[in-house]
PDB file of N, CA, C and O in Angstrom:
ATOM      1  N   MET A   1      13.323  -3.429   4.124  1.00  0.00           N
ATOM      2  CA  MET A   1      11.878  -3.768   3.683  1.00  0.00           C
ATOM      3  C   MET A   1      11.645  -4.485   3.038  1.00  0.00           C
ATOM      4  O   MET A   1      12.219  -4.544   1.950  1.00  0.00           O
ATOM      5  N   PRO A   2      10.569  -5.487   3.450  1.00  0.00           N
ATOM      6  CA  PRO A   2      10.004  -6.510   2.521  1.00  0.00           C
ATOM      7  C   PRO A   2       9.468  -6.026   1.591  1.00  0.00           C
ATOM      8  O   PRO A   2       9.429  -4.798   1.514  1.00  0.00           O
ATOM      9  N   LYS A   3       9.057  -6.591   0.887  1.00  0.00           N
ATOM     10  CA  LYS A   3       8.408  -6.463  -0.939  1.00  0.00           C
ATOM     11  C   LYS A   3       6.659  -6.285   0.184  1.00  0.00           C
ATOM     12  O   LYS A   3       5.852  -5.356   0.215  1.00  0.00           O
ATOM     13  N   ILE A   4       6.669  -7.058   0.621  1.00  0.00           N
ATOM     14  CA  ILE A   4       4.729  -6.900   1.096  1.00  0.00           C
ATOM     15  C   ILE A   4       4.452  -5.443   1.782  1.00  0.00           C
ATOM     16  O   ILE A   4       3.570  -4.605   1.592  1.00  0.00           O
ATOM     17  N   VAL A   5       5.600  -5.494   2.675  1.00  0.00           N
ATOM     18  CA  VAL A   5       5.525  -3.869   3.354  1.00  0.00           C
ATOM     19  C   VAL A   5       5.573  -2.843   2.420  1.00  0.00           C
ATOM     20  O   VAL A   5       4.772  -1.910   2.378  1.00  0.00           O
ATOM     21  N   PHE A   6       6.599  -3.031   1.604  1.00  0.00           N
ATOM     22  CA  PHE A   6       6.307  -1.702   0.733  1.00  0.00           C
ATOM     23  C   PHE A   6       5.136  -1.828  -0.359  1.00  0.00           C
ATOM     24  O   PHE A   6       4.876  -0.711  -0.806  1.00  0.00           O
ATOM     25  N   LEU A   7       4.625  -2.487  -0.728  1.00  0.00           N
ATOM     26  CA  LEU A   7       3.110  -2.444  -1.646  1.00  0.00           C
ATOM     27  C   LEU A   7       2.438  -2.124  -0.667  1.00  0.00           C
ATOM     28  O   LEU A   7       1.829  -1.087  -0.933  1.00  0.00           O
ATOM     29  N   LYS A   8       2.208  -2.515   0.442  1.00  0.00           N
ATOM     30  CA  LYS A   8       0.994  -1.717   1.641  1.00  0.00           C
ATOM     31  C   LYS A   8       1.103  -0.359   1.500  1.00  0.00           C
ATOM     32  O   LYS A   8       0.147   0.316   1.120  1.00  0.00           O
ATOM     33  N   TRP A   9       2.475   0.244   1.845  1.00  0.00           N
ATOM     34  CA  TRP A   9       2.988   1.915   1.676  1.00  0.00           C
ATOM     35  C   TRP A   9       2.439   2.336   0.902  1.00  0.00           C
ATOM     36  O   TRP A   9       1.583   3.179   1.171  1.00  0.00           O
ATOM     37  N   ILE A  10       2.689   1.928  -0.460  1.00  0.00           N
ATOM     38  CA  ILE A  10       2.717   2.760  -1.827  1.00  0.00           C
ATOM     39  C   ILE A  10       1.151   2.521  -1.906  1.00  0.00           C
ATOM     40  O   ILE A  10       0.719   3.662  -2.063  1.00  0.00           O
ATOM     41  N   SER A  11      -0.081   1.542  -1.881  1.00  0.00           N
ATOM     42  CA  SER A  11      -0.845   1.293  -1.958  1.00  0.00           C
ATOM     43  C   SER A  11      -1.853   1.968  -1.297  1.00  0.00           C
ATOM     44  O   SER A  11      -2.989   2.067  -1.762  1.00  0.00           O
ATOM     45  N   THR A  12      -1.317   2.695   0.343  1.00  0.00           N
ATOM     46  CA  THR A  12      -1.923   3.109   1.186  1.00  0.00           C
ATOM     47  C   THR A  12      -1.788   4.418   0.678  1.00  0.00           C
ATOM     48  O   THR A  12      -2.778   5.141   0.566  1.00  0.00           O
ATOM     49  N   SER A  13      -0.540   4.829   0.328  1.00  0.00           N
ATOM     50  CA  SER A  13      -0.174   6.315  -0.218  1.00  0.00           C
ATOM     51  C   SER A  13      -1.159   6.744  -1.872  1.00  0.00           C
ATOM     52  O   SER A  13      -1.326   7.902  -2.253  1.00  0.00           O
ATOM     53  N   LEU A  14      -1.661   5.549  -2.586  1.00  0.00           N
ATOM     54  CA  LEU A  14      -2.311   5.624  -3.235  1.00  0.00           C
ATOM     55  C   LEU A  14      -3.350   6.525  -3.487  1.00  0.00           C
ATOM     56  O   LEU A  14      -3.574   7.617  -4.009  1.00  0.00           O
ATOM     57  N   VAL A  15      -4.236   5.012  -2.515  1.00  0.00           N
ATOM     58  CA  VAL A  15      -5.835   5.106  -2.113  1.00  0.00           C
ATOM     59  C   VAL A  15      -6.165   6.461  -1.427  1.00  0.00           C
ATOM     60  O   VAL A  15      -7.357   6.767  -1.465  1.00  0.00           O
ATOM     61  N   LEU A  16      -5.194   7.458  -0.713  1.00  0.00           N
ATOM     62  CA  LEU A  16      -5.226   8.271   0.324  1.00  0.00           C
ATOM     63  C   LEU A  16      -5.194   9.641  -0.486  1.00  0.00           C
ATOM     64  O   LEU A  16      -5.729  10.699  -0.156  1.00  0.00           O
ATOM     65  N   SER A  17      -4.370   9.347  -1.732  1.00  0.00           N
ATOM     66  CA  SER A  17      -4.150  10.340  -2.957  1.00  0.00           C
ATOM     67  C   SER A  17      -5.567  10.488  -3.591  1.00  0.00           C
ATOM     68  O   SER A  17      -6.163  11.466  -4.042  1.00  0.00           O
ATOM     69  N   GLY A  18      -5.859   9.322  -3.479  1.00  0.00           N
ATOM     70  CA  GLY A  18      -7.191   9.073  -4.388  1.00  0.00           C
ATOM     71  C   GLY A  18      -8.400   9.880  -3.968  1.00  0.00           C
ATOM     72  O   GLY A  18      -9.275  10.569  -4.491  1.00  0.00           O
ATOM     73  N   ILE A  19      -7.950   9.379  -2.527  1.00  0.00           N
ATOM     74  CA  ILE A  19      -9.850  10.004  -1.975  1.00  0.00           C
ATOM     75  C   ILE A  19      -9.285  11.749  -1.353  1.00  0.00           C
ATOM     76  O   ILE A  19      -9.956  12.252  -0.452  1.00  0.00           O
ATOM     77  N   LEU A  20      -8.488  12.259  -1.719  1.00  0.00           N
ATOM     78  CA  LEU A  20      -8.096  13.660  -1.671  1.00  0.00           C
ATOM     79  C   LEU A  20      -8.345  13.990  -2.623  1.00  0.00           C
ATOM     80  O   LEU A  20      -8.916  15.081  -2.602  1.00  0.00           O
ATOM     81  N   LEU A  21      -8.101  13.275  -4.261  1.00  0.00           N
ATOM     82  CA  LEU A  21      -8.873  13.959  -4.989  1.00  0.00           C
ATOM     83  C   LEU A  21     -10.031  14.227  -5.807  1.00  0.00           C
ATOM     84  O   LEU A  21     -10.448  14.968  -6.697  1.00  0.00           O
ATOM     85  N   THR A  22     -10.378  13.142  -4.976  1.00  0.00           N
ATOM     86  CA  THR A  22     -12.433  13.061  -4.863  1.00  0.00           C
ATOM     87  C   THR A  22     -12.238  13.936  -4.346  1.00  0.00           C
ATOM     88  O   THR A  22     -12.214  14.824  -5.198  1.00  0.00           O
ATOM     89  N   ASN A  23     -11.988  14.503  -3.026  1.00  0.00           N
ATOM     90  CA  ASN A  23     -12.326  15.816  -2.302  1.00  0.00           C
ATOM     91  C   ASN A  23     -12.202  17.166  -3.366  1.00  0.00           C
ATOM     92  O   ASN A  23     -12.920  18.166  -3.357  1.00  0.00           O
ATOM     93  N   LEU A  24     -11.475  16.972  -3.946  1.00  0.00           N
ATOM     94  CA  LEU A  24     -11.015  17.787  -4.431  1.00  0.00           C
ATOM     95  C   LEU A  24     -11.721  17.780  -5.826  1.00  0.00           C
ATOM     96  O   LEU A  24     -11.402  18.783  -6.464  1.00  0.00           O
ATOM     97  N   ASN A  25     -12.397  17.133  -6.350  1.00  0.00           N
ATOM     98  CA  ASN A  25     -13.389  16.821  -7.609  1.00  0.00           C
ATOM     99  C   ASN A  25     -12.277  16.875  -8.976  1.00  0.00           C
ATOM    100  O   ASN A  25     -12.544  17.291 -10.103  1.00  0.00           O
ATOM    101  N   ILE A  26     -10.980  16.327  -8.493  1.00  0.00           N
ATOM    102  CA  ILE A  26     -10.111  16.460  -9.908  1.00  0.00           C
ATOM    103  C   ILE A  26     -10.247  14.467 -10.055  1.00  0.00           C
ATOM    104  O   ILE A  26      -9.924  13.405  -9.522  1.00  0.00           O
ATOM    105  N   PHE A  27     -11.250  15.322 -11.632  1.00  0.00           N
ATOM    106  CA  PHE A  27     -11.451  13.675 -12.170  1.00  0.00           C
ATOM    107  C   PHE A  27     -10.865  13.486 -13.619  1.00  0.00           C
ATOM    108  O   PHE A  27     -11.391  14.333 -14.342  1.00  0.00           O
ATOM    109  N   PRO A  28     -10.097  12.806 -14.229  1.00  0.00           N
ATOM    110  CA  PRO A  28     -10.662  10.997 -13.542  1.00  0.00           C
ATOM    111  C   PRO A  28      -9.140  11.207 -12.899  1.00  0.00           C
ATOM    112  O   PRO A  28      -9.501  10.427 -12.018  1.00  0.00           O
ATOM    113  N   LEU A  29      -8.199  11.434 -12.639  1.00  0.00           N
ATOM    114  CA  LEU A  29      -7.123  11.052 -11.977  1.00  0.00           C
ATOM    115  C   LEU A  29      -7.243  10.119 -10.221  1.00  0.00           C
ATOM    116  O   LEU A  29      -6.646   9.197  -9.666  1.00  0.00           O
ATOM    117  N   ASN A  30      -8.366  11.038  -9.909  1.00  0.00           N
ATOM    118  CA  ASN A  30      -9.119   9.670  -8.496  1.00  0.00           C
ATOM    119  C   ASN A  30      -9.232   8.200  -8.590  1.00  0.00           C
ATOM    120  O   ASN A  30      -9.007   7.285  -7.798  1.00  0.00           O
ATOM    121  N   ILE A  31      -9.611   8.258  -9.691  1.00  0.00           N
ATOM    122  CA  ILE A  31     -10.286   7.143  -9.964  1.00  0.00           C
ATOM    123  C   ILE A  31      -8.891   6.134 -10.427  1.00  0.00           C
ATOM    124  O   ILE A  31      -9.020   4.934 -10.186  1.00  0.00           O
ATOM    125  N   PHE A  32      -8.033   6.434 -10.853  1.00  0.00           N
ATOM    126  CA  PHE A  32      -6.808   6.125 -11.301  1.00  0.00           C
ATOM    127  C   PHE A  32      -5.968   5.181 -10.188  1.00  0.00           C
ATOM    128  O   PHE A  32      -5.681   4.019  -9.899  1.00  0.00           O
ATOM    129  N   LEU A  33      -5.764   6.867  -9.709  1.00  0.00           N
ATOM    130  CA  LEU A  33      -4.989   6.762  -8.194  1.00  0.00           C
ATOM    131  C   LEU A  33      -5.399   5.063  -7.118  1.00  0.00           C
ATOM    132  O   LEU A  33      -4.889   3.970  -6.872  1.00  0.00           O
ATOM    133  N   HIS A  34      -6.656   5.879  -6.797  1.00  0.00           N
ATOM    134  CA  HIS A  34      -7.352   5.360  -5.878  1.00  0.00           C
ATOM    135  C   HIS A  34      -7.560   3.417  -6.426  1.00  0.00           C
ATOM    136  O   HIS A  34      -7.336   2.371  -5.818  1.00  0.00           O
ATOM    137  N   GLY A  35      -8.005   3.671  -7.622  1.00  0.00           N
ATOM    138  CA  GLY A  35      -7.528   2.186  -8.198  1.00  0.00           C
ATOM    139  C   GLY A  35      -7.147   1.528  -8.097  1.00  0.00           C
ATOM    140  O   GLY A  35      -7.667   0.455  -7.789  1.00  0.00           O
ATOM    141  N   GLY A  36      -5.621   1.796  -8.350  1.00  0.00           N
ATOM    142  CA  GLY A  36      -4.022   1.762  -8.156  1.00  0.00           C
ATOM    143  C   GLY A  36      -4.010   1.054  -7.057  1.00  0.00           C
ATOM    144  O   GLY A  36      -3.849  -0.156  -6.900  1.00  0.00           O
ATOM    145  N   GLY A  37      -4.241   2.116  -6.113  1.00  0.00           N
ATOM    146  CA  GLY A  37      -4.175   1.381  -4.526  1.00  0.00           C
ATOM    147  C   GLY A  37      -4.641   0.318  -3.819  1.00  0.00           C
ATOM    148  O   GLY A  37      -4.054  -0.189  -2.863  1.00  0.00           O
ATOM    149  N   VAL A  38      -6.112  -0.174  -4.454  1.00  0.00           N
ATOM    150  CA  VAL A  38      -6.768  -0.834  -4.541  1.00  0.00           C
ATOM    151  C   VAL A  38      -6.696  -2.685  -5.139  1.00  0.00           C
ATOM    152  O   VAL A  38      -7.038  -3.777  -4.685  1.00  0.00           O
ATOM    153  N   ILE A  39      -6.182  -2.272  -6.117  1.00  0.00           N
ATOM    154  CA  ILE A  39      -5.274  -3.424  -6.892  1.00  0.00           C
ATOM    155  C   ILE A  39      -4.092  -3.743  -5.673  1.00  0.00           C
ATOM    156  O   ILE A  39      -4.111  -4.888  -5.223  1.00  0.00           O
ATOM    157  N   GLY A  40      -3.269  -2.977  -5.226  1.00  0.00           N
ATOM    158  CA  GLY A  40      -2.023  -2.827  -4.062  1.00  0.00           C
ATOM    159  C   GLY A  40      -2.603  -4.009  -3.250  1.00  0.00           C
ATOM    160  O   GLY A  40      -2.299  -5.201  -3.279  1.00  0.00           O
ATOM    161  N   TRP A  41      -3.678  -3.232  -2.393  1.00  0.00           N
ATOM    162  CA  TRP A  41      -3.933  -4.144  -1.060  1.00  0.00           C
ATOM    163  C   TRP A  41      -4.604  -5.203  -1.641  1.00  0.00           C
ATOM    164  O   TRP A  41      -4.862  -6.050  -0.785  1.00  0.00           O
ATOM    165  N   THR A  42      -4.983  -5.496  -2.717  1.00  0.00           N
ATOM    166  CA  THR A  42      -6.251  -6.886  -3.046  1.00  0.00           C
ATOM    167  C   THR A  42      -5.116  -7.827  -3.254  1.00  0.00           C
ATOM    168  O   THR A  42      -5.217  -9.010  -2.929  1.00  0.00           O
ATOM    169  N   ILE A  43      -3.844  -7.240  -3.885  1.00  0.00           N
ATOM    170  CA  ILE A  43      -2.718  -8.354  -3.958  1.00  0.00           C
ATOM    171  C   ILE A  43      -1.688  -8.388  -2.710  1.00  0.00           C
ATOM    172  O   ILE A  43      -0.890  -9.325  -2.713  1.00  0.00           O
ATOM    173  N   SER A  44      -1.635  -7.593  -1.799  1.00  0.00           N
ATOM    174  CA  SER A  44      -1.378  -7.748  -0.374  1.00  0.00           C
ATOM    175  C   SER A  44      -1.879  -8.938   0.259  1.00  0.00           C
ATOM    176  O   SER A  44      -1.302  -9.872   0.817  1.00  0.00           O
ATOM    177  N   GLY A  45      -3.486  -8.600  -0.032  1.00  0.00           N
ATOM    178  CA  GLY A  45      -4.060  -9.553   1.037  1.00  0.00           C
ATOM    179  C   GLY A  45      -4.230 -10.786   0.338  1.00  0.00           C
ATOM    180  O   GLY A  45      -4.695 -11.709   1.006  1.00  0.00           O
ATOM    181  N   TYR A  46      -3.906 -11.045  -1.079  1.00  0.00           N
ATOM    182  CA  TYR A  46      -3.974 -12.528  -1.769  1.00  0.00           C
ATOM    183  C   TYR A  46      -2.672 -12.589  -0.681  1.00  0.00           C
ATOM    184  O   TYR A  46      -2.826 -13.102   0.428  1.00  0.00           O
ATOM    185  N   LEU A  47      -1.305 -11.981  -1.136  1.00  0.00           N
ATOM    186  CA  LEU A  47       0.073 -13.217  -0.610  1.00  0.00           C
ATOM    187  C   LEU A  47      -0.220 -13.324   0.980  1.00  0.00           C
ATOM    188  O   LEU A  47       0.312 -14.240   1.608  1.00  0.00           O
ATOM    189  N   SER A  48      -0.990 -12.476   1.577  1.00  0.00           N
ATOM    190  CA  SER A  48      -0.533 -12.441   3.078  1.00  0.00           C
ATOM    191  C   SER A  48      -1.618 -13.469   3.711  1.00  0.00           C
ATOM    192  O   SER A  48      -1.676 -13.837   4.884  1.00  0.00           O
ATOM    193  N   LYS A  49      -2.492 -13.848   2.596  1.00  0.00           N
ATOM    194  CA  LYS A  49      -3.995 -14.786   3.201  1.00  0.00           C
ATOM    195  C   LYS A  49      -4.465 -14.047   4.171  1.00  0.00           C
ATOM    196  O   LYS A  49      -4.596 -14.374   5.351  1.00  0.00           O
ATOM    197  N   ASP A  50      -4.836 -12.596   3.446  1.00  0.00           N
ATOM    198  CA  ASP A  50      -5.446 -11.840   4.707  1.00  0.00           C
ATOM    199  C   ASP A  50      -7.034 -11.980   4.088  1.00  0.00           C
ATOM    200  O   ASP A  50      -7.395 -11.233   3.179  1.00  0.00           O
ATOM    201  N   LYS A  51      -7.874 -12.926   4.623  1.00  0.00           N
ATOM    202  CA  LYS A  51      -9.434 -12.749   3.873  1.00  0.00           C
ATOM    203  C   LYS A  51     -10.036 -11.311   4.387  1.00  0.00           C
ATOM    204  O   LYS A  51     -11.064 -11.025   3.773  1.00  0.00           O
ATOM    205  N   ALA A  52      -9.817 -10.769   4.932  1.00  0.00           N
ATOM    206  CA  ALA A  52     -10.575  -9.487   5.804  1.00  0.00           C
ATOM    207  C   ALA A  52     -10.166  -8.143   4.445  1.00  0.00           C
ATOM    208  O   ALA A  52     -10.982  -7.445   3.843  1.00  0.00           O
ATOM    209  N   ILE A  53      -8.569  -8.152   4.292  1.00  0.00           N
ATOM    210  CA  ILE A  53      -7.971  -6.834   3.626  1.00  0.00           C
ATOM    211  C   ILE A  53      -8.694  -8.007   2.075  1.00  0.00           C
ATOM    212  O   ILE A  53      -9.548  -7.357   1.471  1.00  0.00           O
ATOM    213  N   LEU A  54      -8.542  -9.073   1.611  1.00  0.00           N
ATOM    214  CA  LEU A  54      -8.723  -9.682   0.351  1.00  0.00           C
ATOM    215  C   LEU A  54     -10.235  -8.782   0.043  1.00  0.00           C
ATOM    216  O   LEU A  54     -10.303  -7.840  -0.747  1.00  0.00           O
ATOM    217  N   ILE A  55     -11.488  -9.359   0.929  1.00  0.00           N
ATOM    218  CA  ILE A  55     -12.657  -9.120   0.551  1.00  0.00           C
ATOM    219  C   ILE A  55     -12.788  -7.455   0.725  1.00  0.00           C
ATOM    220  O   ILE A  55     -13.208  -6.866  -0.271  1.00  0.00           O
ATOM    221  N   ASN A  56     -12.594  -6.968   1.436  1.00  0.00           N
ATOM    222  CA  ASN A  56     -12.743  -5.533   1.481  1.00  0.00           C
ATOM    223  C   ASN A  56     -12.163  -5.104   0.047  1.00  0.00           C
ATOM    224  O   ASN A  56     -13.008  -4.765  -0.782  1.00  0.00           O
ATOM    225  N   PHE A  57     -10.651  -5.078  -0.380  1.00  0.00           N
ATOM    226  CA  PHE A  57     -10.097  -4.022  -1.470  1.00  0.00           C
ATOM    227  C   PHE A  57     -10.505  -4.834  -2.505  1.00  0.00           C
ATOM    228  O   PHE A  57     -10.581  -4.083  -3.477  1.00  0.00           O
ATOM    229  N   GLY A  58     -10.889  -6.240  -2.927  1.00  0.00           N
ATOM    230  CA  GLY A  58     -11.577  -7.125  -3.729  1.00  0.00           C
ATOM    231  C   GLY A  58     -12.626  -6.963  -4.522  1.00  0.00           C
ATOM    232  O   GLY A  58     -12.722  -7.294  -5.703  1.00  0.00           O
ATOM    233  N   LEU A  59     -13.593  -6.326  -3.688  1.00  0.00           N
ATOM    234  CA  LEU A  59     -14.767  -6.156  -4.154  1.00  0.00           C
ATOM    235  C   LEU A  59     -14.975  -4.410  -4.816  1.00  0.00           C
ATOM    236  O   LEU A  59     -15.879  -3.983  -5.534  1.00  0.00           O
ATOM    237  N   GLN A  60     -13.707  -3.644  -4.219  1.00  0.00           N
ATOM    238  CA  GLN A  60     -13.678  -2.369  -4.921  1.00  0.00           C
ATOM    239  C   GLN A  60     -13.379  -2.452  -6.130  1.00  0.00           C
ATOM    240  O   GLN A  60     -13.650  -1.487  -6.845  1.00  0.00           O
ATOM    241  N   ILE A  61     -12.765  -3.571  -6.677  1.00  0.00           N
ATOM    242  CA  ILE A  61     -12.533  -3.469  -8.040  1.00  0.00           C
ATOM    243  C   ILE A  61     -13.573  -3.522  -9.056  1.00  0.00           C
ATOM    244  O   ILE A  61     -13.425  -2.825 -10.059  1.00  0.00           O
ATOM    245  N   PRO A  62     -14.818  -4.407  -8.907  1.00  0.00           N
ATOM    246  CA  PRO A  62     -15.416  -3.797  -9.435  1.00  0.00           C
ATOM    247  C   PRO A  62     -16.287  -2.435  -9.593  1.00  0.00           C
ATOM    248  O   PRO A  62     -16.923  -2.166 -10.612  1.00  0.00           O
ATOM    249  N   LEU A  63     -16.229  -1.695  -8.549  1.00  0.00           N
ATOM    250  CA  LEU A  63     -16.947  -1.013  -8.295  1.00  0.00           C
ATOM    251  C   LEU A  63     -15.848   0.468  -9.591  1.00  0.00           C
ATOM    252  O   LEU A  63     -16.330   1.367 -10.280  1.00  0.00           O
ATOM    253  N   PHE A  64     -14.434   0.087  -9.401  1.00  0.00           N
ATOM    254  CA  PHE A  64     -13.640   1.114 -10.525  1.00  0.00           C
ATOM    255  C   PHE A  64     -13.901   0.854 -11.727  1.00  0.00           C
ATOM    256  O   PHE A  64     -14.011   1.800 -12.506  1.00  0.00           O
ATOM    257  N   CYS A  65     -14.068  -0.487 -12.191  1.00  0.00           N
ATOM    258  CA  CYS A  65     -14.158  -1.278 -13.337  1.00  0.00           C
ATOM    259  C   CYS A  65     -15.539  -0.292 -14.116  1.00  0.00           C
ATOM    260  O   CYS A  65     -15.767   0.077 -15.268  1.00  0.00           O
ATOM    261  N   ILE A  66     -16.300  -0.125 -12.685  1.00  0.00           N
ATOM    262  CA  ILE A  66     -17.810   0.415 -13.757  1.00  0.00           C
ATOM    263  C   ILE A  66     -17.586   1.481 -13.615  1.00  0.00           C
ATOM    264  O   ILE A  66     -18.506   2.015 -14.234  1.00  0.00           O
ATOM    265  N   GLY A  67     -16.663   2.666 -13.007  1.00  0.00           N
ATOM    266  CA  GLY A  67     -15.657   4.064 -13.078  1.00  0.00           C
ATOM    267  C   GLY A  67     -15.235   4.747 -14.384  1.00  0.00           C
ATOM    268  O   GLY A  67     -15.391   5.850 -14.907  1.00  0.00           O
ATOM    269  N   PHE A  68     -14.276   2.914 -14.838  1.00  0.00           N
ATOM    270  CA  PHE A  68     -13.390   2.960 -16.026  1.00  0.00           C
ATOM    271  C   PHE A  68     -14.545   3.406 -17.121  1.00  0.00           C
ATOM    272  O   PHE A  68     -14.569   4.284 -17.983  1.00  0.00           O
ATOM    273  N   LEU A  69     -15.615   2.269 -16.637  1.00  0.00           N
ATOM    274  CA  LEU A  69     -16.191   2.454 -17.792  1.00  0.00           C
ATOM    275  C   LEU A  69     -17.211   3.466 -18.001  1.00  0.00           C
ATOM    276  O   LEU A  69     -17.741   3.561 -19.108  1.00  0.00           O
ATOM    277  N   GLN A  70     -17.563   4.291 -16.967  1.00  0.00           N
ATOM    278  CA  GLN A  70     -17.972   5.455 -17.572  1.00  0.00           C
ATOM    279  C   GLN A  70     -17.293   6.057 -17.843  1.00  0.00           C
ATOM    280  O   GLN A  70     -17.562   6.954 -18.643  1.00  0.00           O
ATOM    281  N   LEU A  71     -16.169   5.916 -17.383  1.00  0.00           N
ATOM    282  CA  LEU A  71     -14.757   7.155 -18.771  1.00  0.00           C
ATOM    283  C   LEU A  71     -14.794   7.134 -19.897  1.00  0.00           C
ATOM    284  O   LEU A  71     -14.901   8.074 -20.684  1.00  0.00           O
ATOM    285  N   ILE A  72     -14.655   5.406 -20.189  1.00  0.00           N
ATOM    286  CA  ILE A  72     -14.543   5.195 -21.571  1.00  0.00           C
ATOM    287  C   ILE A  72     -15.601   5.147 -22.433  1.00  0.00           C
ATOM    288  O   ILE A  72     -15.214   4.911 -23.577  1.00  0.00           O
ATOM    289  N   LEU A  73     -16.990   5.301 -22.320  1.00  0.00           N
ATOM    290  CA  LEU A  73     -17.981   5.373 -22.889  1.00  0.00           C
ATOM    291  C   LEU A  73     -18.626   6.893 -22.405  1.00  0.00           C
ATOM    292  O   LEU A  73     -19.709   7.273 -22.851  1.00  0.00           O
TER     293      LEU A  73
END
């Protein structure tokens, strides 16, 4: 299995796990898992030069940074 396909599947698993944990109100683990998936999808979008994926997931990174800052402060 090519590395980028593996990255996409791991990232998808992380995003879906983060969504599930959000629905179950399990905080802050939801932010870490979903955020990891977003970073993985952003990397795969960059590597495959897929602008739609890169924009979609890349713009989510600042939103997760806000969540991380809320957690720390």
